[in-house]
C-alpha positions in Angstrom: 0.1 -0.1 0.0 2.8 2.5 0.8 4.5 1.6 -2.4 1.4 2.3 -4.4 1.2 5.8 -2.7 4.7 6.5 -3.6 4.1 8.9 -6.5 1.5 10.8 -4.4 4.1 11.0 -1.6 6.8 12.0 -4.0 4.7 14.9 -5.4 3.7 16.0 -1.9 7.3 16.1 -0.6 8.7 17.9 -3.7 5.8 20.2 -3.6 6.3 21.1 0.0 10.2 21.6 -0.6 9.2 24.0 -3.5 6.8 26.0 -1.4 9.5 26.4 1.2 12.0 27.5 -1.6 9.5 30.0 -3.1 8.6 31.5 0.4 12.2 31.7 1.3 13.0 33.5 -2.0 10.1 35.9 -1.5 11.3 36.8 2.0 14.9 37.4 0.6 13.6 39.7 -2.1 11.4 41.7 0.4 14.2 42.0 2.7 16.5 43.4 0.0 14.0 45.8 -1.0 13.5 46.9 2.5 17.1 47.4 3.0 17.3 49.7 0.0 14.4 51.7 1.1 14.0 51.3 4.8 11.1 54.0 5.1 8.8 52.5 2.2 5.7 51.4 3.8 5.0 48.8 1.0 8.4 47.2 1.5 7.8 47.0 5.2 4.4 45.3 4.7 5.8 42.8 2.1 8.7 41.9 4.4 6.5 41.1 7.3 3.9 39.2 5.1 6.7 37.2 3.3 8.2 36.3 6.8 4.7 35.1 8.0 4.1 33.2 4.7 7.7 31.7 5.0 6.8 30.5 8.5 3.6 29.0 7.5 5.2 27.2 4.4 8.0 25.7 6.5 5.6 24.7 9.4 3.0 23.1 6.9 5.7 21.6 4.6 7.7 20.1 7.4 4.6 18.7 8.8 3.7 16.9 5.7 7.2 15.6 5.3 7.3 14.5 8.8 4.0 12.8 8.7 4.7 10.9 5.6 8.2 9.9 7.0 6.7 8.5 10.3 4.0 6.6 8.6 6.4 5.0 6.0 8.6 4.3 9.1 5.5 2.5 10.8 5.4 4.9 13.6 2.1 6.6 13.0 1.4 6.9 16.9 4.2 9.5 17.0 2.7 11.6 14.4 -0.5 11.3 16.3 1.3 13.0 19.0 2.8 15.6 17.0 -0.1 16.4 14.8 -1.8 18.8 17.4 1.2 20.9 17.7 1.7 21.0 14.0 -2.0 22.1 13.4 -1.6 24.7 16.3 1.5 26.2 14.7 -0.3 26.4 11.2 -3.5 28.0 12.8 -1.0 30.5 14.6 0.7 31.2 11.3 -2.8 31.8 9.7 -3.8 34.3 12.3 -0.4 36.0 12.1 -0.8 36.4 8.2 -4.2 37.9 8.7 -3.2 40.3 11.6 -0.3 41.6 9.5 -2.4 42.1 6.5 -5.2 43.8 8.4 -2.7 46.0 10.3 -0.7 47.2 7.1 -4.1 47.7 5.4 -5.1 50.1 8.0 -1.5 51.5 8.3 -1.6 52.2 4.5 -4.7 54.2 4.8 -3.2 56.3 7.7 -0.1 56.7 5.6 -2.0 57.9 2.6 -4.0 60.3 4.8 -0.7 61.7 6.3 0.8 62.1 2.7 -2.3 64.1 1.7 -2.0 66.1 5.0 1.7 66.7 4.2 0.8 68.0 0.7 -2.1 70.2 2.2 0.6 71.7 4.8 3.1 72.2 1.9 0.6 74.2 0.0 -0.5 76.1 3.2 3.2 76.8 3.9 3.5 78.1 0.3 0.4 80.3 0.8 2.0 81.6 4.0 5.2 82.5 2.4 3.4 84.1 -0.5 1.3 86.0 1.9 4.3 87.2 3.8 5.9 88.4 0.7 2.9 90.3 -0.4 2.4 91.9 3.2 6.0 92.9 3.0 5.5 94.4 -0.4 2.3 96.2 0.9 4.4 97.6 3.8 7.2 98.7 1.6 4.7 100.3 -0.9 2.8 102.1 2.0 6.1 103.2 3.4 7.1 104.9 0.1 3.6 106.3 -0.4 3.9 107.9 3.2 7.4 109.1 2.5 6.3 110.7 -0.9 3.3 112.3 0.7 5.4 113.6 3.5 8.0 115.1 1.0 5.4 116.5 -1.2 3.5 118.1 1.8 6.7 119.5 3.2 7.9 121.4 0.1 4.6 122.3 -1.6 3.9 125.5 0.3 7.4 126.9 0.1 7.8 126.3 -3.4 4.3 127.7 -4.3 5.4 130.7 -2.3 8.6 131.0 -4.1 7.2 130.3 -7.4 4.3 132.7 -6.9 6.4 135.6 -5.8 9.1 135.1 -8.4 6.4 135.1 -11.4 4.7 138.1 -9.7 8.2 140.1 -9.6 8.8 139.1 -13.3 5.5 140.6 -14.4 6.4 143.9 -12.5 10.1 144.3 -13.7 11.1 146.1 -16.7 12.4 144.1 -19.7 15.8 145.5 -19.2 16.0 145.0 -15.5 19.3 142.9 -14.6 17.6 140.9 -11.9 15.0 139.6 -14.4 17.6 136.8 -15.5 17.9 135.6 -11.7 14.0 135.7 -11.2 13.5 133.8 -14.5 15.9 131.1 -13.4 14.3 131.0 -9.9 10.8 130.7 -11.5 12.0 127.8 -13.9 13.3 125.7 -11.1 10.4 126.3 -8.8 8.1 125.0 -11.6 10.6 121.9 -11.7 10.1 121.3 -8.2 6.3 121.8 -8.5 6.3 119.0 -11.2 8.5 116.9 -8.8 5.9 117.4 -6.0 3.3 116.2 -8.4 5.2 113.2 -9.3 5.6 112.3 -5.7 1.8 112.6 -5.1 1.2 110.4 -8.1 3.7 107.9 -6.6 1.7 107.7 -3.6 -1.6 107.2 -5.2 -0.4 104.7 -7.8 -0.8 101.1 -6.7 -1.0 99.4 -10.1 2.1 97.4 -9.3 0.4 95.4 -6.5 -3.2 95.7 -7.5 -5.1 95.0 -10.8 -8.8 95.1 -12.1 -10.3 91.8 -11.0 -13.9 90.5 -10.6 -14.9 90.0 -7.0 -17.4 87.4 -8.1 -14.7 85.4 -10.0 -12.2 85.5 -6.9 -15.0 84.3 -4.6 -16.1 81.5 -6.8 -12.4 80.4 -7.3 -12.0 80.3 -3.7 -15.1 78.2 -3.0 -14.0 75.8 -5.8 -10.6 75.4 -4.0 -12.3 74.5 -0.7 -14.9 72.2 -2.2 -13.4 69.0 -0.9 -13.5 70.5 2.6 -17.1 71.2 2.4 -17.7 67.8 0.9 -15.8 66.0 3.7 -18.2 67.6 6.3 -21.3 67.4 4.3 -21.8 71.1 4.4 -24.3 72.5 1.8 -22.9 75.6 0.2 -25.4 78.1 -1.1 -24.4 81.0 -3.3 -26.0 84.2 -4.8 -23.9 86.3 -7.1 -24.4 89.7 -8.3 -25.4 89.3 -12.1 -22.8 91.7 -13.3 -19.0 91.7 -12.8 -17.8 93.5 -9.6 -14.6 95.0 -10.9 -12.2 96.6 -8.6 -8.6 97.2 -7.6 -7.9 93.8 -6.2 -4.9 91.6 -5.4 -6.6 88.2 -6.3 -4.1 86.1 -4.3 -4.3 88.0 -1.1 -8.2 88.2 -1.3 -8.4 84.4 -1.7 -6.1 84.0 1.3 -8.5 86.1 3.4 -11.7 84.5 2.1 -10.2 80.9 2.5 -9.4 81.7 6.1 -13.0 83.2 6.6 -14.6 80.2 4.9 -12.5 77.7 6.9 -13.5 79.3 10.2 -17.2 79.0 8.9 -16.5 75.2 8.1 -15.0 74.5 11.6 -17.9 76.3 13.4 -20.6 74.6 11.3 -21.7 71.1 12.2 -22.1 68.4 9.6 -25.1 68.9 7.6 -25.1 72.7 8.1 -25.4 75.4 5.5 -22.9 78.1 4.5 -24.1 80.8 2.3 -21.9 83.2 0.2 -23.3 86.2 -1.7 -22.3 89.3 -3.3 -24.4 92.4 -3.9 -23.9 96.2 -4.7 -24.5 98.7 -2.0 -24.0 102.2 -3.4 -20.6 102.3 -5.0 -19.3 99.4 -2.8 -19.2 95.7 -3.6 -20.5 93.8 -0.8 -19.7 90.2 0.0 -21.2 88.2 2.8 -20.5 84.9 4.3 -23.2 83.4 6.6 -22.8 80.1 8.6 -25.3 78.0 10.8 -22.6 77.3 13.3 -22.5 77.7 16.9 -22.0 81.5 16.9 -20.1 83.6 19.3 -21.0 85.8 22.4 -20.8 89.5 22.0 -17.6 89.9 24.2 -15.8 87.6 21.7 -17.1 89.5 18.6 -15.7 92.6 20.0 -12.4 91.4 20.4 -12.2 89.2 17.3 -9.8 91.4 15.5 -7.6 92.0 18.4 -3.9 90.5 17.8 -3.1 87.2 19.6 -6.7 86.9 20.9 -8.1 83.5 20.3 -10.7 81.0 21.6 -9.2 78.0 19.6 -6.8 75.7 21.4 -3.4 76.2 19.8 -4.5 79.2 17.8 -2.4 82.2 17.2 -5.0 84.7 17.2 -3.4 86.4 14.1 -5.5 84.8 11.4 -8.4 87.3 11.4 -5.8 90.2 12.0 -4.3 89.4 8.7 -7.7 89.1 7.0 -8.5 92.6 8.3 -5.3 94.0 7.2 -5.8 92.6 3.7 -9.3 94.2 3.3 -8.1 97.4 4.7 -5.4 97.2 2.0 -8.1 97.0 -0.5 -9.6 100.2 0.9 -12.4 98.1 2.2 -14.1 97.3 5.5 -14.8 94.1 7.3 -17.1 93.4 10.3 -18.5 90.3 11.9 -21.9 89.7 13.4 -22.8 86.9 15.6 -25.0 85.4 18.3 -24.6 82.3 20.3 -26.5 79.4 18.7 -27.3 81.5 15.5 -24.3 81.3 13.5 -22.0 84.2 12.3 -22.2 86.5 9.4 -19.2 88.3 7.9 -19.8 91.4 6.0 -17.2 92.8 3.6 -17.4 96.1 1.4 -14.9 96.9 -1.2 -14.7 99.8 -3.6 -15.4 99.1 -7.2 -13.4 100.2 -10.1 -16.5 100.8 -12.0 -19.6 101.6 -10.0 -23.2 100.7 -11.1 -24.7 103.1 -13.5 -27.1 105.7 -12.4 -30.4 106.4 -13.9 -29.2 109.9 -14.8 -26.5 108.1 -17.0 -29.1 107.0 -19.4 -30.8 110.5 -20.0 -29.8 112.3 -23.1 -27.8 115.5 -22.4 -29.7 118.8 -23.1 
């Protein structure tokens, strides 16, 4: 009977040896990959999985070989004693393989989430750097404007007096008066200085380098598109109402997006899942009006009063500078921002920005007489 089963036993033993060989090669390959890239999560997973599979392959294969050997040697009672231990070891390796696979499955999800957060932090850091650079540029421009206005204001009156008197004296002098040439030179130089004062004033008023004509509707819509995943993750319904015509103003689109993003993220944080955030734009006189309304927990009056105070925050780990930067950005656009809120009734952010081209009045359509 044993000899009649020889082909089956031969195939089983050869197959067991082959399984152990393949498992060992898999483990060696996984270890080589892990040594090459120790921080690679995939190689870590394959290393431990191949180790567990190799343990199972050796345990099961050696169990088969040992059982056939003992049965052929007519000692089945010995295999009867060892069989429970071999089965327990195989069961343990099954549990080990399942545990390793389940652990690394969840670890992989956490790793992917951390990678996504890392990318988000990099983008946030880049925005902060750009914001700091833009704020430094604004401070520099403001300093130059203040210096230009100071210089212009300081020399305007003396120059006007000197120029006025020199021109008055020129009109009263005789054509052949020898002092006429001197007064002519004084009048010409004062005129040059008056032109220089005008250039200083123009420099103070000119901000085209930093601001350009942008549509407030487009900037707000673009910001909402960027933050769409954050709204979806919290199941927040975003409702919008846009003014039907472009709201063109002198705007720095990047800075305004940063300010709106901060305000919208505050609204997202305060609004519970399933809540509503409303963003709308209208025109009030010659001002473009933007409003952000949420259905969050709201704030008491004493918090609203100090909301723009530097370093004041109600968040754990907050810096208290976010809304200060937002206010500075809005003020740099010659605009105003205010926040209204009550506990349990959400918060409303109101922003007014001057328009480059205001709405047409009814008188604009009347024919001139």
